[in-house]
NUPALO-871583 format. One record per residue: x, y, z of N, C-alpha, C in turn; residue in one letter; chain; residue number from 1. Coordinates in steps of 0.2 Angstrom, whole numbers. Example, Ala and Ser with C-alpha at 12.3 -4.5 7.8 and 13.67 -1.06 7.14 Angstrom:
2
<nxx:66	nyy:-28	nzz:39	caxx:62	cayy:-22	cazz:39	cxx:66	cyy:-16	czz:39	type:A	mol:A	seq:1> .
<nxx:64	nyy:-11	nzz:35	caxx:68	cayy:-5	cazz:36	cxx:64	cyy:0	czz:39	type:S	mol:A	seq:2> .
This chain:
71
<nxx:225	nyy:24	nzz:97	caxx:226	cayy:20	cazz:92	cxx:224	cyy:25	czz:85	type:X	mol:A	seq:1> .
<nxx:230	nyy:21	nzz:82	caxx:229	cayy:23	cazz:73	cxx:228	cyy:17	czz:69	type:X	mol:A	seq:2> .
<nxx:222	nyy:16	nzz:63	caxx:224	cayy:10	cazz:59	cxx:224	cyy:16	czz:54	type:X	mol:A	seq:3> .
<nxx:230	nyy:13	nzz:51	caxx:233	cayy:15	cazz:45	cxx:237	cyy:11	czz:38	type:X	mol:A	seq:4> .
<nxx:236	nyy:5	nzz:36	caxx:238	cayy:-1	cazz:35	cxx:234	cyy:-4	czz:31	type:X	mol:A	seq:5> .
<nxx:234	nyy:-11	nzz:32	caxx:231	cayy:-16	cazz:27	cxx:222	cyy:-15	czz:30	type:X	mol:A	seq:6> .
<nxx:220	nyy:-13	nzz:24	caxx:213	cayy:-11	cazz:25	cxx:208	cyy:-17	czz:27	type:X	mol:A	seq:7> .
<nxx:210	nyy:-23	nzz:26	caxx:205	cayy:-30	cazz:29	cxx:211	cyy:-33	czz:37	type:X	mol:A	seq:8> .
<nxx:216	nyy:-29	nzz:36	caxx:215	cayy:-30	cazz:43	cxx:215	cyy:-26	czz:51	type:X	mol:A	seq:9> .
<nxx:210	nyy:-23	nzz:49	caxx:207	cayy:-14	cazz:54	cxx:206	cyy:-19	czz:58	type:X	mol:A	seq:10> .
<nxx:197	nyy:-23	nzz:54	caxx:197	cayy:-28	cazz:62	cxx:197	cyy:-32	czz:65	type:X	mol:A	seq:11> .
<nxx:204	nyy:-37	nzz:61	caxx:207	cayy:-41	cazz:66	cxx:211	cyy:-39	czz:70	type:X	mol:A	seq:12> .
<nxx:216	nyy:-33	nzz:67	caxx:219	cayy:-30	cazz:72	cxx:215	cyy:-28	czz:76	type:X	mol:A	seq:13> .
<nxx:208	nyy:-24	nzz:77	caxx:204	cayy:-20	cazz:82	cxx:199	cyy:-25	czz:88	type:X	mol:A	seq:14> .
<nxx:199	nyy:-32	nzz:85	caxx:197	cayy:-37	cazz:88	cxx:204	cyy:-40	czz:95	type:X	mol:A	seq:15> .
<nxx:207	nyy:-40	nzz:90	caxx:215	cayy:-43	cazz:95	cxx:216	cyy:-37	czz:100	type:X	mol:A	seq:16> .
<nxx:216	nyy:-31	nzz:98	caxx:218	cayy:-25	cazz:104	cxx:211	cyy:-25	czz:109	type:X	mol:A	seq:17> .
<nxx:205	nyy:-23	nzz:110	caxx:200	cayy:-22	cazz:110	cxx:201	cyy:-22	czz:118	type:X	mol:A	seq:18> .
<nxx:200	nyy:-31	nzz:118	caxx:200	cayy:-33	cazz:127	cxx:206	cyy:-28	czz:131	type:X	mol:A	seq:19> .
<nxx:211	nyy:-23	nzz:128	caxx:214	cayy:-19	cazz:129	cxx:214	cyy:-12	czz:133	type:X	mol:A	seq:20> .
<nxx:208	nyy:-9	nzz:126	caxx:208	cayy:-4	cazz:127	cxx:200	cyy:-1	czz:132	type:X	mol:A	seq:21> .
<nxx:204	nyy:1	nzz:137	caxx:199	cayy:5	cazz:144	cxx:195	cyy:12	czz:139	type:X	mol:A	seq:22> .
<nxx:186	nyy:12	nzz:143	caxx:183	cayy:16	cazz:138	cxx:186	cyy:24	czz:140	type:X	mol:A	seq:23> .
<nxx:184	nyy:25	nzz:135	caxx:188	cayy:30	cazz:133	cxx:189	cyy:30	czz:128	type:X	mol:A	seq:24> .
<nxx:194	nyy:24	nzz:128	caxx:200	cayy:24	cazz:124	cxx:197	cyy:29	czz:116	type:X	mol:A	seq:25> .
<nxx:202	nyy:31	nzz:112	caxx:201	cayy:34	cazz:105	cxx:202	cyy:28	czz:98	type:X	mol:A	seq:26> .
<nxx:199	nyy:28	nzz:95	caxx:201	cayy:24	cazz:88	cxx:201	cyy:27	czz:82	type:X	mol:A	seq:27> .
<nxx:204	nyy:30	nzz:78	caxx:204	cayy:32	cazz:71	cxx:207	cyy:26	czz:67	type:X	mol:A	seq:28> .
<nxx:204	nyy:26	nzz:63	caxx:201	cayy:23	cazz:54	cxx:207	cyy:29	czz:50	type:X	mol:A	seq:29> .
<nxx:208	nyy:26	nzz:46	caxx:209	cayy:32	cazz:39	cxx:209	cyy:27	czz:34	type:X	mol:A	seq:30> .
<nxx:205	nyy:32	nzz:29	caxx:202	cayy:28	cazz:21	cxx:198	cyy:27	czz:21	type:X	mol:A	seq:31> .
<nxx:193	nyy:29	nzz:25	caxx:187	cayy:25	cazz:25	cxx:184	cyy:28	czz:19	type:X	mol:A	seq:32> .
<nxx:185	nyy:34	nzz:16	caxx:178	cayy:36	cazz:9	cxx:182	cyy:32	czz:2	type:X	mol:A	seq:33> .
<nxx:191	nyy:31	nzz:3	caxx:194	cayy:28	cazz:-2	cxx:192	cyy:22	czz:-4	type:X	mol:A	seq:34> .
<nxx:191	nyy:19	nzz:2	caxx:192	cayy:9	cazz:3	cxx:184	cyy:9	czz:6	type:X	mol:A	seq:35> .
<nxx:179	nyy:13	nzz:6	caxx:173	cayy:9	cazz:8	cxx:170	cyy:3	czz:6	type:X	mol:A	seq:36> .
<nxx:171	nyy:1	nzz:1	caxx:168	cayy:-6	cazz:1	cxx:173	cyy:-11	czz:5	type:X	mol:A	seq:37> .
<nxx:181	nyy:-12	nzz:4	caxx:184	cayy:-12	cazz:8	cxx:184	cyy:-13	czz:19	type:X	mol:A	seq:38> .
<nxx:180	nyy:-7	nzz:16	caxx:180	cayy:-6	cazz:25	cxx:173	cyy:-5	czz:28	type:X	mol:A	seq:39> .
<nxx:170	nyy:-8	nzz:26	caxx:162	cayy:-6	cazz:27	cxx:161	cyy:-12	czz:33	type:X	mol:A	seq:40> .
<nxx:166	nyy:-17	nzz:33	caxx:163	cayy:-25	cazz:40	cxx:166	cyy:-19	czz:45	type:X	mol:A	seq:41> .
<nxx:172	nyy:-17	nzz:43	caxx:174	cayy:-13	cazz:50	cxx:170	cyy:-7	czz:51	type:X	mol:A	seq:42> .
<nxx:168	nyy:-3	nzz:46	caxx:164	cayy:4	cazz:49	cxx:157	cyy:1	czz:53	type:X	mol:A	seq:43> .
<nxx:153	nyy:-4	nzz:50	caxx:150	cayy:-8	cazz:53	cxx:148	cyy:-11	czz:61	type:X	mol:A	seq:44> .
<nxx:154	nyy:-15	nzz:62	caxx:156	cayy:-15	cazz:68	cxx:153	cyy:-12	czz:74	type:X	mol:A	seq:45> .
<nxx:161	nyy:-5	nzz:72	caxx:163	cayy:3	cazz:76	cxx:153	cyy:6	czz:76	type:X	mol:A	seq:46> .
<nxx:148	nyy:5	nzz:72	caxx:143	cayy:8	cazz:72	cxx:138	cyy:5	czz:76	type:X	mol:A	seq:47> .
<nxx:140	nyy:-2	nzz:78	caxx:134	cayy:-4	cazz:81	cxx:136	cyy:-5	czz:90	type:X	mol:A	seq:48> .
<nxx:132	nyy:-1	nzz:94	caxx:134	cayy:0	cazz:100	cxx:135	cyy:-6	czz:104	type:X	mol:A	seq:49> .
<nxx:132	nyy:-10	nzz:100	caxx:130	cayy:-15	cazz:104	cxx:141	cyy:-17	czz:105	type:X	mol:A	seq:50> .
<nxx:143	nyy:-18	nzz:102	caxx:151	cayy:-16	cazz:99	cxx:156	cyy:-13	czz:106	type:X	mol:A	seq:51> .
<nxx:153	nyy:-10	nzz:111	caxx:153	cayy:-6	cazz:112	cxx:158	cyy:1	czz:112	type:X	mol:A	seq:52> .
<nxx:157	nyy:2	nzz:108	caxx:160	cayy:10	cazz:105	cxx:154	cyy:14	czz:100	type:X	mol:A	seq:53> .
<nxx:156	nyy:21	nzz:103	caxx:152	cayy:24	cazz:98	cxx:155	cyy:27	czz:92	type:X	mol:A	seq:54> .
<nxx:153	nyy:28	nzz:88	caxx:159	cayy:30	cazz:82	cxx:155	cyy:34	czz:75	type:X	mol:A	seq:55> .
<nxx:159	nyy:41	nzz:71	caxx:156	cayy:42	cazz:68	cxx:162	cyy:47	czz:62	type:X	mol:A	seq:56> .
<nxx:160	nyy:45	nzz:57	caxx:166	cayy:46	cazz:50	cxx:166	cyy:54	czz:52	type:X	mol:A	seq:57> .
<nxx:172	nyy:58	nzz:52	caxx:175	cayy:63	cazz:48	cxx:176	cyy:64	czz:43	type:X	mol:A	seq:58> .
<nxx:171	nyy:69	nzz:40	caxx:176	cayy:72	cazz:35	cxx:183	cyy:74	czz:35	type:X	mol:A	seq:59> .
<nxx:189	nyy:71	nzz:35	caxx:194	cayy:75	cazz:35	cxx:198	cyy:69	czz:29	type:X	mol:A	seq:60> .
<nxx:199	nyy:75	nzz:24	caxx:205	cayy:70	cazz:20	cxx:200	cyy:64	czz:16	type:X	mol:A	seq:61> .
<nxx:203	nyy:58	nzz:16	caxx:200	cayy:50	cazz:13	cxx:194	cyy:49	czz:19	type:X	mol:A	seq:62> .
<nxx:191	nyy:54	nzz:25	caxx:189	cayy:50	cazz:30	cxx:193	cyy:47	czz:35	type:X	mol:A	seq:63> .
<nxx:188	nyy:48	nzz:42	caxx:193	cayy:47	cazz:46	cxx:187	cyy:45	czz:51	type:X	mol:A	seq:64> .
<nxx:188	nyy:39	nzz:51	caxx:182	cayy:36	cazz:59	cxx:185	cyy:36	czz:65	type:X	mol:A	seq:65> .
<nxx:181	nyy:39	nzz:67	caxx:182	cayy:42	cazz:76	cxx:178	cyy:35	czz:80	type:X	mol:A	seq:66> .
<nxx:181	nyy:33	nzz:84	caxx:178	cayy:29	cazz:89	cxx:179	cyy:28	czz:94	type:X	mol:A	seq:67> .
<nxx:176	nyy:27	nzz:99	caxx:176	cayy:29	cazz:106	cxx:174	cyy:22	czz:111	type:X	mol:A	seq:68> .
<nxx:177	nyy:19	nzz:112	caxx:178	cayy:15	cazz:116	cxx:171	cyy:16	czz:123	type:X	mol:A	seq:69> .
<nxx:168	nyy:12	nzz:124	caxx:162	cayy:15	cazz:129	cxx:163	cyy:8	czz:134	type:X	mol:A	seq:70> .
<nxx:162	nyy:-1	nzz:136	caxx:159	cayy:-3	cazz:138	cxx:167	cyy:-8	czz:136	type:X	mol:A	seq:71> .
């Protein structure tokens, strides 16, 4: 899944689609560096392993959060 739209909708969209994501599903979120403050709640969510993701920020373009569904 690629999130690259309204930044305040990244987390609500992920919450909506998360039940449909199987383990191993990949989620990319664009513009992590450009909109650091607006996307802070999203990044905090996907980097907390208790939420079922493993995640890292890739230094590509304006920042790309690469997350994998674990559980």
